[in-house]
N, C-alpha and C positions, 0 to 999 in steps of 0.2 A: 503494500500499500503506501502511494507517494505522498508527502507531504501535505499537498493539495487537497487529495481526498481525504485524508485525517481532519483537516480542517473542516473541511464540509459536513463530514459525519457527526463530529462530536457537539454542533450546533444544538441538537435536539435534547441532549445529554440523556438519553434513556438508552439501555443497551437492547438490541434486539430480540436476545433469548428471554430476557427475564418479563420485556415487554408482552410477546407472543404467549408466556406463561401466565401474565396476570389477563389477556383477553381471553384464552381459552379457561382456566379457571374460575373467573370472575362469572363466566355464563351462568354456573350452577348457582352461585351465591345470587345473583341477581333474579333467578326465577323465586328463589325462596323469599326473599325481601320483598319482592312487588306482591307475589301471592298474599304474605302474611299481613303487609300493610293492609292492601285492598281488603280482603277478608275482615280484618278487624275494623277497619272503618266502616264498612256495610253492616256488618253485623251490630258495631257497637250504635252507628246512628240509627238503626232499624229498631233497636228494643230500648232505646234511651227513656221512651216513655214509661216504661215499667222499671227504670231504674236500673235495670241489670247492664244497659248500655256503658253507664258511666265508668263502671269499673274496666270495662272491656277496652273503653277508649282511652281512660287512664294508662292502662297497659299497653296500648298500641302507641301511644305517646311516648312512652319509657323505650319501648322497642325501637322506635324510628331514631331516637336519639343515641340508642346504643349503637343501632347500624351506621349511624353517622361517623360515630367513633372508630368504631370497627374498618368503615372506608377510610379514614387519617392515616390509621396506621397501614391498612394494605396499600395504599397510594404511596406513601413513603417507603416500604419496602420493596415494591416490585416497579415503582416508574422513577424513584430517586427524585421525588417532588417533596421538597419541605414544607408539606402543609401541618400548619401546626396543631396541637390538641384544641379542642373547642372551649371557647371563653362562655361558661355556662354563666346565666344568672343565678344569683345563691336561690336555693329552696329551703325553707325551714320545716325540718323533719318533723317538728312537734306540732305543726301546722295539722288541720282536718285533710282529708282527703280530696274535696273539692279545690280548697285553695292551693294545695300543692300541684294540682293538675293545673289549676288557671295560672300559676307561676311557670309551668314548664309552656302552657300555650302562648304566654306573652313573652316568651325569649325569642328573639329573631334567631337564632343560631338552630331551633328546632325547625322553623319553616324551611331554614336553607337547607337543613338535613333532608328535609322530605322533598323538595324539590329536585336537590341532587339524585336521592334515590329513584325518584319517578323519571327523570330524564337518563338515567344510566339503564332503565331496562330495555328499551328500545335500542338506545347506543349497544350496551353488551352484545344484542344478537346480531348488530351490523360487525362488532370488534371481534366476534368468535367465528364469524365467516372469514374474516380478514385473516384471524390467527391460524385457522386450520388450513387456508390456502398458502400462507407465507411457510407453514411446514414443508409443502410440496414445492413452492416455487422460491428459492433462495435468493434472487435477486429483489422479490419484495419484499423479504424479511431484511435484507440490509438496506434497502433504501427507502420504504414508505411505513415498514412498521414504527421505525423512530419516531418520525414525526407524528404519527397517531396518537403515539404513547405520551409523547409531548403534549400535542393539543389536550389529550384527557387530563394530563397532569394539571394544565391551565384551567380547565373547567373545574376540577377539584379544587385546586387553589382557589378560585373566584368565589366558589359557593360553599366552600367548608373551612376557607381560611377565613382570618379574623374581618369581623365587621368593617364598616367604614370608618367608626370612632376609635375602634381601636387602631385601624390602620394608620389614621392620623396621628394618633398617640405614638407608635414604634417610628414612623416617618419625622416625627417632631423629636425623640430620640435620638434618632440616626443622624438628624442635620446639625442636632447639637455636638455630639460626638464627632461628626467630619469637621464642624467649625474647629475643635477644639485641636484635632489633629492637624487640621491645616494650619492654624498659629503654630504649632510646634514643629511643622514642617517648614514655615517660613522661617522661623527662628533659626531651626538647624541650618536653612539655605544660610541666612545672615552671617552666620559664625563661619560658616564654609568660606565664604567670600572675603569676608574680614583676615580670616587665617592665611587663605592665599594671597590675598595683598600684602599682609604684615611679611609674610616669610618669603615672599618670590619678589613682586616687582618692588615693594618699598626698599627690599633690601639691595636690589641693583642700581635704585635711584642714590641710594645713598653712596653707595661704591662709585658711582659717576661725579658724586657731589664731592667726595673723597679723593678722586684722582684728579679732578679738575684744580680742586686745591693744592695739589702737591706740583700739578704742573706749573702752577703760577710760579711757583718757587724756582722752577728750573728756565723761567724764560730767557734772562739773561747768561746764565752761564754753564748751561748743560742741555744742548739741543737734542742730543741722542736721548738722554732720559724724557725730556719734555716730549718727544715723539711717541716713546714708549707708553708714556701715562697718556696721552690723547688717543693713543691705539685702543687702550685697556679701557678708558672711559666710554668709546665709541663702541666697543663689543658688548660692555655693559648696558649702555643705553639701548642697543639693537635686542638683547635679550628680554630687557625690562618691557620694551613694545611688543616683543613676541608674547610674553607672560602675560601681559595687559589683553591682548588681543585672545589669548584662548580664554582667560577670565571671561572676556565679554561674550565669547562663544557659546561660553557653559551657561551663560545667564539667557541668552536668546541667540541662536546660531541666525546669523544673517540670510543663509541659503533658504530658511523656514519663512523668513518675513518676504523675501523679496519673490520666491518662486513656489511657496506651499510644500506641502507636506510630500506629495508624492518623490519630489525634487531632493528633500531633505531626507527621507529615510531611505532612499536610494543611495545618499551618498554615507548614509550610517550603513548599509547593507555592503558598499563596497570597502569598507575597511574591515569588515569581519573577515576571521581567521577561518570561518566556516563558509561554504556556499548559502547564500539568503535568497530565497525568492521575495519579490515584494509586488504587492498588487492593492494599489489606491485608488477609490471612487469615493470621493467624499465632496462633489459637488451638490448644492452651492457650498462655497467655503465656510468652514466652521468659524468661530470667534477666535481670535489669538490665542485666548486661555486655553481652550480646548486643544490647538494646534499643539503649544508647547508642552502642555500635559503628555498629550500622545507620543511626541518626540522623545521625551525623556524616558517615557514607559519603554517605547522600543529600544532605545539605546541602552539602557539599563540590563533591559531582559536579554538582549544579543550579547553585552558583556558576560552576564551570568552564565549563558549559555557555553560561551565559549569556554570560559575557565571551570564550570561545575559540573555541566551536563553529559559530557562525553559523547556529543553528537558531532555527525558530519554534516548535518545540513539542516536547516530552520525555513520556515515559511512566516512573512508578516503579510496579514490581509487586513485593510483597514476600508470601512464602508460605514457610509450615513445613512441612517433612516431619518423619518421626519423630524425628530426633536433629539435624536442621539449620535454620537459617532462612536462606532465599533471597533475595537482593536485587539486584534487576535494573532498570538504569535503561537507556534507548533515547532517543537524540534524532536528528531528522532533519539533522543537520547536516552539513558537508562532509568528516567523517571522519579519518582518519591518525591518532586517537591510539593512543600507546602508552606503556608504563611505562618511563620513562626514568630513571637513579641522579639523585635529587635533584628530580626533577619531583613535581607536584601528584599524578599517578596512584601513583607511587612513596611518596609520604604515606599514602594510603589503602591502598596494600597493607601499610605498615607498622602503622597502625591496626587494620587486620583480625588482621595477625599478632599483635598482643596476646593474642588468646583463640584462635590456632590457625587462624585464618581463611584464606580465599584468595581473592584478586581475579584475574580474567580480563577481559580487554579483546579485544574484536573491534570491529575499526575499519576499514574496506576504505577507499579512497580514493574519495570520494562519498559517503559513508555507507551505511546508519546507523550510528552507534556503540553499541555495547553493553555496559555494564560491568555486570559479575556478580560479586557477594561471595557465597561461600559459608561461613556462620560457624555453628560448631558451636554445639551448646545445651548439651554434657557435654563436659569436656577435663581 
Protein backbone atom coordinates (compact mmCIF):
# COMPACT_ATOMS: atom_id res chain seq x y z
CA UNK A 1 0.00 0.00 0.00
CA UNK A 2 1.39 3.39 -0.98
CA UNK A 3 1.55 6.47 1.20
CA UNK A 4 -1.19 8.16 -0.84
CA UNK A 5 -3.57 5.20 -0.43
CA UNK A 6 -2.95 5.11 3.32
CA UNK A 7 -3.83 8.80 3.62
CA UNK A 8 -7.17 8.25 1.89
CA UNK A 9 -8.14 5.13 3.79
CA UNK A 10 -7.57 6.47 7.27
CA UNK A 11 -9.98 9.38 6.91
CA UNK A 12 -13.05 7.37 8.09
CA UNK A 13 -10.93 5.92 10.96
CA UNK A 14 -12.90 2.66 11.03
CA UNK A 15 -11.46 -0.79 10.38
CA UNK A 16 -13.22 -2.82 7.68
CA UNK A 17 -13.25 -6.10 9.63
CA UNK A 18 -14.69 -4.54 12.79
CA UNK A 19 -17.21 -2.53 10.78
CA UNK A 20 -18.43 -5.64 8.94
CA UNK A 21 -18.76 -7.38 12.30
CA UNK A 22 -20.77 -4.42 13.56
CA UNK A 23 -23.11 -4.54 10.55
CA UNK A 24 -23.73 -8.28 10.74
CA UNK A 25 -23.97 -8.73 14.52
CA UNK A 26 -26.08 -5.61 15.03
CA UNK A 27 -28.83 -7.02 12.83
CA UNK A 28 -30.09 -9.40 15.51
CA UNK A 29 -29.76 -6.73 18.17
CA UNK A 30 -31.77 -4.27 16.06
CA UNK A 31 -34.62 -6.77 15.60
CA UNK A 32 -34.81 -7.54 19.33
CA UNK A 33 -34.73 -3.86 20.28
CA UNK A 34 -37.35 -2.83 17.73
CA UNK A 35 -39.77 -5.63 18.62
CA UNK A 36 -39.49 -5.12 22.38
CA UNK A 37 -39.94 -1.34 22.14
CA UNK A 38 -42.87 -1.46 19.69
CA UNK A 39 -44.63 -4.21 21.65
CA UNK A 40 -44.00 -2.45 24.96
CA UNK A 41 -45.36 0.89 23.74
CA UNK A 42 -48.35 -0.70 21.98
CA UNK A 43 -49.39 -2.89 24.89
CA UNK A 44 -48.71 -0.15 27.44
CA UNK A 45 -50.81 2.46 25.63
CA UNK A 46 -53.67 0.04 24.99
CA UNK A 47 -53.87 -1.01 28.64
CA UNK A 48 -53.11 2.31 30.34
CA UNK A 49 -56.81 2.88 31.04
CA UNK A 50 -56.84 -0.11 33.37
CA UNK A 51 -53.55 0.95 35.01
CA UNK A 52 -51.68 -2.16 33.86
CA UNK A 53 -50.16 -0.13 31.06
CA UNK A 54 -48.37 2.29 33.40
CA UNK A 55 -45.77 -0.19 34.74
CA UNK A 56 -45.43 -1.59 31.21
CA UNK A 57 -44.67 1.89 29.83
CA UNK A 58 -42.34 2.58 32.74
CA UNK A 59 -40.47 -0.65 32.00
CA UNK A 60 -40.36 0.20 28.29
CA UNK A 61 -38.91 3.63 29.08
CA UNK A 62 -36.21 2.07 31.24
CA UNK A 63 -35.55 -0.47 28.48
CA UNK A 64 -35.08 2.31 25.91
CA UNK A 65 -32.51 3.98 28.15
CA UNK A 66 -30.72 0.66 28.75
CA UNK A 67 -30.61 -0.03 25.01
CA UNK A 68 -29.24 3.47 24.45
CA UNK A 69 -26.43 2.84 26.93
CA UNK A 70 -25.70 -0.50 25.23
CA UNK A 71 -25.52 1.18 21.83
CA UNK A 72 -23.04 3.76 23.11
CA UNK A 73 -20.68 1.03 24.29
CA UNK A 74 -21.22 -1.02 21.12
CA UNK A 75 -20.45 1.89 18.79
CA UNK A 76 -17.39 2.84 20.81
CA UNK A 77 -16.06 -0.70 20.70
CA UNK A 78 -16.78 -1.63 17.09
CA UNK A 79 -16.66 1.70 15.19
CA UNK A 80 -14.03 3.46 17.32
CA UNK A 81 -16.36 6.46 17.60
CA UNK A 82 -15.93 8.36 20.89
CA UNK A 83 -19.58 8.45 21.96
CA UNK A 84 -19.57 9.45 25.65
CA UNK A 85 -21.85 7.93 28.27
CA UNK A 86 -25.27 9.52 28.55
CA UNK A 87 -25.71 12.61 30.70
CA UNK A 88 -28.98 11.69 32.43
CA UNK A 89 -31.12 14.01 34.49
CA UNK A 90 -31.15 12.84 38.12
CA UNK A 91 -34.03 10.58 39.23
CA UNK A 92 -35.08 10.48 42.89
CA UNK A 93 -35.33 6.79 43.77
CA UNK A 94 -37.40 7.65 46.84
CA UNK A 95 -40.08 9.27 44.69
CA UNK A 96 -43.20 7.46 43.62
CA UNK A 97 -43.50 5.33 40.49
CA UNK A 98 -45.23 8.03 38.43
CA UNK A 99 -42.73 10.71 39.43
CA UNK A 100 -39.80 8.48 38.45
CA UNK A 101 -41.47 7.80 35.11
CA UNK A 102 -42.12 11.52 34.61
CA UNK A 103 -38.44 12.29 35.32
CA UNK A 104 -37.33 9.77 32.70
CA UNK A 105 -39.87 11.03 30.14
CA UNK A 106 -38.77 14.65 30.57
CA UNK A 107 -35.10 13.72 30.11
CA UNK A 108 -34.09 14.70 26.53
CA UNK A 109 -31.58 11.86 26.40
CA UNK A 110 -34.43 9.32 26.66
CA UNK A 111 -36.09 10.64 23.50
CA UNK A 112 -32.79 10.85 21.65
CA UNK A 113 -32.17 7.20 22.58
CA UNK A 114 -35.59 6.30 21.19
CA UNK A 115 -35.03 8.18 17.92
CA UNK A 116 -31.68 6.48 17.40
CA UNK A 117 -33.12 3.02 18.12
CA UNK A 118 -36.01 3.53 15.71
CA UNK A 119 -33.75 4.80 12.94
CA UNK A 120 -31.28 2.00 13.53
CA UNK A 121 -33.78 -0.73 12.68
CA UNK A 122 -34.26 0.02 8.94
CA UNK A 123 -30.66 1.22 8.77
CA UNK A 124 -29.52 -2.08 10.31
CA UNK A 125 -31.30 -4.06 7.59
CA UNK A 126 -29.43 -2.16 4.86
CA UNK A 127 -26.13 -2.42 6.74
CA UNK A 128 -26.61 -6.17 7.22
CA UNK A 129 -27.03 -6.61 3.45
CA UNK A 130 -23.90 -4.56 2.76
CA UNK A 131 -21.98 -6.42 5.45
CA UNK A 132 -22.86 -9.86 3.96
CA UNK A 133 -21.98 -8.61 0.43
CA UNK A 134 -18.68 -7.22 1.74
CA UNK A 135 -17.57 -10.63 2.97
CA UNK A 136 -17.74 -11.85 -0.65
CA UNK A 137 -16.67 -8.65 -2.44
CA UNK A 138 -13.35 -7.63 -0.90
CA UNK A 139 -13.06 -4.25 -2.75
CA UNK A 140 -16.41 -3.26 -1.24
CA UNK A 141 -15.08 -4.10 2.21
CA UNK A 142 -11.90 -2.09 1.73
CA UNK A 143 -13.30 1.09 0.24
CA UNK A 144 -17.04 1.37 0.97
CA UNK A 145 -17.50 -0.25 4.38
CA UNK A 146 -15.21 2.17 6.29
CA UNK A 147 -17.25 5.11 5.05
CA UNK A 148 -20.52 3.44 6.03
CA UNK A 149 -19.08 2.75 9.49
CA UNK A 150 -17.92 6.34 9.76
CA UNK A 151 -21.37 7.65 8.75
CA UNK A 152 -23.10 5.42 11.32
CA UNK A 153 -20.65 6.59 13.95
CA UNK A 154 -21.49 10.21 13.18
CA UNK A 155 -25.21 9.44 13.45
CA UNK A 156 -24.64 7.80 16.83
CA UNK A 157 -22.49 10.72 17.96
CA UNK A 158 -25.22 13.17 16.96
CA UNK A 159 -28.13 11.35 18.62
CA UNK A 160 -26.43 9.54 21.49
CA UNK A 161 -23.75 12.13 22.23
CA UNK A 162 -24.07 15.03 24.63
CA UNK A 163 -26.95 17.46 24.20
CA UNK A 164 -26.57 21.03 22.97
CA UNK A 165 -26.09 22.52 26.44
CA UNK A 166 -23.47 19.95 27.37
CA UNK A 167 -21.76 20.38 24.00
CA UNK A 168 -21.55 24.12 24.54
CA UNK A 169 -20.10 23.57 28.02
CA UNK A 170 -17.49 21.17 26.64
CA UNK A 171 -16.67 23.59 23.82
CA UNK A 172 -16.28 26.45 26.28
CA UNK A 173 -13.95 24.34 28.45
CA UNK A 174 -11.96 23.29 25.38
CA UNK A 175 -11.66 26.89 24.19
CA UNK A 176 -10.53 28.02 27.62
CA UNK A 177 -7.91 25.28 27.72
CA UNK A 178 -6.77 26.04 24.17
CA UNK A 179 -6.40 29.73 25.01
CA UNK A 180 -4.24 28.86 28.01
CA UNK A 181 -2.13 26.51 25.92
CA UNK A 182 -1.87 29.17 23.24
CA UNK A 183 -0.56 31.69 25.75
CA UNK A 184 1.99 29.15 26.98
CA UNK A 185 3.07 28.36 23.42
CA UNK A 186 3.43 32.06 22.60
CA UNK A 187 5.48 32.61 25.74
CA UNK A 188 7.73 29.67 24.88
CA UNK A 189 8.20 31.09 21.38
CA UNK A 190 9.04 34.50 22.81
CA UNK A 191 11.68 32.94 25.07
CA UNK A 192 13.14 31.01 22.14
CA UNK A 193 13.45 34.15 20.02
CA UNK A 194 14.99 36.03 22.94
CA UNK A 195 17.47 33.21 23.53
CA UNK A 196 18.41 32.99 19.85
CA UNK A 197 18.94 36.74 19.67
CA UNK A 198 21.04 36.78 22.84
CA UNK A 199 23.16 33.76 21.99
CA UNK A 200 23.45 34.41 18.28
CA UNK A 201 23.09 37.73 16.53
CA UNK A 202 23.69 39.84 19.66
CA UNK A 203 27.00 38.12 20.35
CA UNK A 204 28.02 38.53 16.72
CA UNK A 205 27.26 42.25 16.79
CA UNK A 206 29.20 42.66 20.05
CA UNK A 207 32.15 40.97 18.34
CA UNK A 208 31.82 43.36 15.40
CA UNK A 209 31.86 46.35 17.74
CA UNK A 210 34.91 45.03 19.59
CA UNK A 211 36.78 44.30 16.36
CA UNK A 212 36.04 47.77 15.04
CA UNK A 213 37.11 49.30 18.35
CA UNK A 214 40.42 47.44 18.21
CA UNK A 215 40.82 48.42 14.56
CA UNK A 216 40.61 52.12 15.48
CA UNK A 217 43.74 51.74 17.57
CA UNK A 218 45.61 50.33 14.57
CA UNK A 219 44.73 53.06 12.10
CA UNK A 220 48.11 54.78 12.10
CA UNK A 221 50.76 52.25 13.07
CA UNK A 222 49.71 48.69 12.05
CA UNK A 223 47.99 48.41 8.63
CA UNK A 224 48.23 44.60 8.53
CA UNK A 225 46.56 44.17 11.92
CA UNK A 226 43.98 46.77 10.89
CA UNK A 227 43.12 44.75 7.77
CA UNK A 228 42.80 41.52 9.78
CA UNK A 229 40.48 43.17 12.33
CA UNK A 230 38.30 44.67 9.59
CA UNK A 231 38.09 41.24 7.91
CA UNK A 232 37.10 39.71 11.23
CA UNK A 233 34.44 42.36 11.80
CA UNK A 234 33.17 41.87 8.26
CA UNK A 235 32.84 38.11 8.77
CA UNK A 236 31.02 38.55 12.09
CA UNK A 237 28.66 41.08 10.50
CA UNK A 238 27.78 38.62 7.71
CA UNK A 239 27.20 35.85 10.24
CA UNK A 240 24.96 38.16 12.29
CA UNK A 241 22.93 39.02 9.19
CA UNK A 242 22.61 35.31 8.34
CA UNK A 243 21.45 34.45 11.86
CA UNK A 244 18.93 37.28 11.85
CA UNK A 245 17.63 36.08 8.48
CA UNK A 246 17.24 32.54 9.82
CA UNK A 247 15.48 33.88 12.90
CA UNK A 248 13.09 35.96 10.80
CA UNK A 249 12.41 32.93 8.59
CA UNK A 250 11.58 30.94 11.72
CA UNK A 251 9.04 33.56 12.77
CA UNK A 252 7.35 33.81 9.36
CA UNK A 253 8.98 32.41 6.21
CA UNK A 254 9.02 34.83 3.28
CA UNK A 255 8.04 32.16 0.74
CA UNK A 256 4.87 31.45 2.72
CA UNK A 257 3.77 35.06 2.63
CA UNK A 258 4.73 35.55 -1.02
CA UNK A 259 3.66 32.29 -2.65
CA UNK A 260 1.44 30.45 -0.17
CA UNK A 261 1.35 27.00 1.40
CA UNK A 262 1.98 24.95 -1.74
CA UNK A 263 5.35 26.54 -2.46
CA UNK A 264 6.34 26.75 1.22
CA UNK A 265 5.56 23.09 1.95
CA UNK A 266 7.24 21.96 -1.26
CA UNK A 267 10.37 23.82 -0.15
CA UNK A 268 10.20 22.03 3.21
CA UNK A 269 9.79 18.65 1.53
CA UNK A 270 12.79 19.29 -0.71
CA UNK A 271 15.00 19.72 2.37
CA UNK A 272 13.82 16.48 4.00
CA UNK A 273 16.31 13.56 4.01
CA UNK A 274 13.48 11.17 3.02
CA UNK A 275 11.19 11.29 0.00
CA UNK A 276 8.09 13.41 0.67
CA UNK A 277 5.09 13.77 -1.66
CA UNK A 278 3.17 17.04 -1.25
CA UNK A 279 -0.39 17.75 -2.36
CA UNK A 280 -1.95 21.10 -1.47
CA UNK A 281 -5.40 22.43 -2.40
CA UNK A 282 -6.47 25.27 -0.11
CA UNK A 283 -8.24 27.70 -2.40
CA UNK A 284 -9.48 30.21 -1.45
CA UNK A 285 -6.34 31.09 0.47
CA UNK A 286 -6.83 30.70 4.25
CA UNK A 287 -5.93 33.37 6.86
CA UNK A 288 -2.24 33.98 7.55
CA UNK A 289 -2.48 32.50 11.05
CA UNK A 290 -3.80 29.22 9.63
CA UNK A 291 -1.10 29.11 6.96
CA UNK A 292 1.63 29.73 9.53
CA UNK A 293 0.29 27.06 11.87
CA UNK A 294 0.00 24.51 9.06
CA UNK A 295 3.53 25.35 7.86
CA UNK A 296 5.15 24.80 11.24
CA UNK A 297 3.12 21.65 11.97
CA UNK A 298 4.32 20.10 8.73
CA UNK A 299 7.91 21.25 9.27
CA UNK A 300 8.15 19.94 12.83
CA UNK A 301 6.43 16.67 11.89
CA UNK A 302 8.77 16.02 8.97
CA UNK A 303 11.74 16.71 11.26
CA UNK A 304 10.42 14.22 13.82
CA UNK A 305 9.77 11.62 11.10
CA UNK A 306 13.32 11.92 9.81
CA UNK A 307 14.77 11.61 13.32
CA UNK A 308 12.59 9.04 15.04
CA UNK A 309 10.15 7.21 12.75
CA UNK A 310 12.54 5.03 10.75
CA UNK A 311 10.54 5.94 7.64
CA UNK A 312 11.69 5.92 4.02
CA UNK A 313 8.89 8.04 2.61
CA UNK A 314 6.15 10.37 3.75
CA UNK A 315 3.15 12.13 2.28
CA UNK A 316 1.72 15.56 3.05
CA UNK A 317 -1.84 16.38 2.02
CA UNK A 318 -3.45 19.73 2.78
CA UNK A 319 -6.96 20.57 1.69
CA UNK A 320 -9.67 23.04 2.58
CA UNK A 321 -13.29 22.44 3.51
CA UNK A 322 -15.81 25.24 3.92
CA UNK A 323 -14.46 26.40 7.26
CA UNK A 324 -11.35 24.29 7.98
CA UNK A 325 -7.92 23.57 6.61
CA UNK A 326 -7.00 19.91 7.10
CA UNK A 327 -3.34 18.92 7.26
CA UNK A 328 -2.50 15.22 7.07
CA UNK A 329 1.02 13.79 7.26
CA UNK A 330 1.54 10.06 6.70
CA UNK A 331 4.78 8.08 7.01
CA UNK A 332 5.67 4.41 6.56
CA UNK A 333 7.77 4.21 9.73
CA UNK A 334 7.54 1.80 12.65
CA UNK A 335 4.58 3.56 14.32
CA UNK A 336 3.92 3.79 18.04
CA UNK A 337 3.71 7.60 18.12
CA UNK A 338 1.43 9.20 20.69
CA UNK A 339 0.83 12.55 22.31
CA UNK A 340 2.77 12.64 25.58
CA UNK A 341 3.02 15.60 27.96
CA UNK A 342 6.10 17.60 27.09
CA UNK A 343 6.71 15.62 23.88
CA UNK A 344 6.99 16.85 20.32
CA UNK A 345 3.42 15.91 19.41
CA UNK A 346 2.14 17.74 22.48
CA UNK A 347 3.97 20.81 21.17
CA UNK A 348 2.16 20.43 17.84
CA UNK A 349 -1.15 20.18 19.70
CA UNK A 350 -0.32 23.34 21.63
CA UNK A 351 0.54 25.18 18.42
CA UNK A 352 -2.73 24.07 16.80
CA UNK A 353 -4.64 25.07 19.94
CA UNK A 354 -3.57 28.69 19.51
CA UNK A 355 -6.19 28.95 16.73
CA UNK A 356 -8.60 26.37 18.23
CA UNK A 357 -7.21 23.60 16.04
CA UNK A 358 -7.10 19.92 16.98
CA UNK A 359 -4.35 17.35 16.42
CA UNK A 360 -5.19 13.64 16.12
CA UNK A 361 -2.67 10.81 15.88
CA UNK A 362 -3.25 7.29 14.51
CA UNK A 363 -0.05 5.27 14.88
CA UNK A 364 -0.44 1.50 15.36
CA UNK A 365 2.67 -0.57 16.04
CA UNK A 366 4.33 -1.26 12.71
CA UNK A 367 2.83 1.85 11.12
CA UNK A 368 1.75 3.70 9.15
CA UNK A 369 1.54 6.82 11.28
CA UNK A 370 -1.05 9.45 10.42
CA UNK A 371 -0.93 12.88 12.03
CA UNK A 372 -3.88 15.09 11.21
CA UNK A 373 -4.53 18.71 12.12
CA UNK A 374 -7.97 20.27 11.73
CA UNK A 375 -7.47 24.03 11.69
CA UNK A 376 -10.51 26.34 11.67
CA UNK A 377 -10.46 29.29 9.30
CA UNK A 378 -12.82 31.27 11.54
CA UNK A 379 -12.67 31.55 15.33
